[in-house]
C-alpha positions in Angstrom: 0.7 17.1 -16.8 -2.3 17.2 -13.4 -1.0 17.0 -10.1 -3.7 15.1 -7.5 -3.7 15.7 -3.6 -6.1 13.7 -1.5 -6.0 13.3 2.0 -4.7 9.8 2.9 -8.7 9.7 4.6 -10.3 9.8 1.0 -7.5 7.7 -1.0 -8.7 4.9 1.6 -12.2 5.5 0.6 -10.5 5.7 -2.9 -9.1 2.6 -2.2 -11.7 0.5 -0.3 -14.7 1.2 -3.2 -12.9 1.1 -5.8 -12.5 -3.0 -4.5 -8.6 -2.4 -4.7 -7.6 -3.2 -0.4 -7.7 -7.0 -0.2 -10.3 -8.5 1.9 -7.5 -9.4 4.7 -6.3 -6.1 5.2 -9.6 -4.5 8.1 -9.9 -1.4 10.2 -8.3 0.7 7.6 -7.0 4.3 9.1 -4.9 7.2 7.8 -3.2 8.6 11.3 -0.4 11.5 10.1 1.7 10.5 7.2 1.1 6.3 8.4 -2.1 4.8 7.2 -2.8 1.9 10.2 -4.4 -1.4 9.3 -4.9 -5.5 10.7 -4.1 -8.5 8.4 -6.3 -11.0 9.4 -4.2 -13.8 8.8 -6.4 -17.3 8.7 -3.0 -18.4 11.7 -4.4 -20.1 15.0 -2.0 -18.6 17.2 -2.1 -15.1 15.5 -4.8 -14.9 13.6 -4.7 -10.9 13.1 -1.0 -8.4 13.1 -2.0 -4.7 13.7 0.8 -2.4 10.7 1.3 0.2 9.4 2.1 2.0 5.6 3.9 5.0 4.9 5.2 6.3 1.8 8.9 6.0 1.5 10.0 7.0 -1.9 8.7 6.9 -5.5 11.6 5.9 -8.4 10.0 6.1 -12.1 6.5 4.1 -12.0 7.5 2.1 -8.2 6.1 3.4 -5.2 7.8 1.9 -2.2 6.3 1.4 1.2 7.5 0.7 3.9 5.8 -1.7 6.3 6.0 -1.5 10.4 4.2 -4.5 11.7 3.4 -3.8 15.3 4.4 -7.4 16.5 7.2 -7.8 17.9 6.9 -11.5 17.6 5.9 -11.1 13.9 8.4 -8.8 13.3 11.0 -11.2 14.6 9.5 -14.2 12.4 10.4 -12.2 8.6 10.2 -15.2 6.9 7.6 -16.2 7.9 5.3 -13.3 7.6 7.0 -13.0 3.8 5.1 -16.7 3.1 2.1 -15.0 4.9 1.7 -12.2 3.1 1.9 -13.1 -1.0 -1.3 -15.2 -2.0 -3.1 -11.7 -1.4 -0.4 -8.6 -3.1 -1.7 -9.0 -7.0 2.0 -9.1 -9.5 2.2 -5.7 -9.4 3.4 -5.7 -5.4 6.5 -7.1 -4.1 6.8 -7.3 -0.8 10.4 -7.7 0.7 10.2 -7.0 4.0 10.5 -4.1 5.8 10.2 -3.3 2.1 6.7 -3.0 0.0 6.8 -1.9 -4.0 4.5 -1.4 -6.0 4.7 -0.3 -10.1 1.8 2.3 -9.6 1.3 2.0 -13.6 1.0 -1.9 -13.3 -2.1 -1.4 -10.6 -3.5 1.2 -13.6 -3.1 -1.5 -16.5 -4.4 -4.2 -14.3 -7.6 -2.0 -13.6 -7.9 -1.5 -16.8 -7.1 2.4 -16.4 -5.6 3.8 -19.8 -4.3 7.2 -21.1 -2.5 8.1 -17.4 1.0 7.3 -16.3 1.5 7.9 -12.8 5.0 10.1 -12.5 5.6 11.2 -9.3 3.8 10.5 -5.6 5.0 12.7 -1.8 3.8 14.1 0.6 3.2 17.7 0.7 1.6 19.8 3.7 0.1 16.4 5.2 -1.4 14.8 1.7 -1.0 12.6 -0.6 0.0 13.9 -3.6 0.2 11.8 -7.9 1.2 13.5 -10.7 0.4 12.3 -13.9 0.8 12.6 -17.2 -0.6 11.2 -20.8 0.6 7.9 -22.2 
């Protein structure tokens, strides 16, 4: 078992370097325990949507994040937003606004990372902690 502790800035750097952030997500930055970013929608009316993400819980192999949309107009248009994001989400992610669930171990398998399983995730002293174990 290992415990990996990263700042959110380090985690963002790893995600971007390994191309785990979709191209529609831009201007990614960390502040406190939240990741802030902008979603390129491709829509004429609302081409960019500011948003943030924070870890809500970890259950089994599922990391559950809380998605916050800054635009009040878009927050009211939940169905449109769900349809907007679903095409850019990988198979290991599920959107049920405002929750995004990521099957972390499925993500590792999709990226051909074997021999390790994520056992837990949490924030500790403003750092993102990942606890792993052998398969």
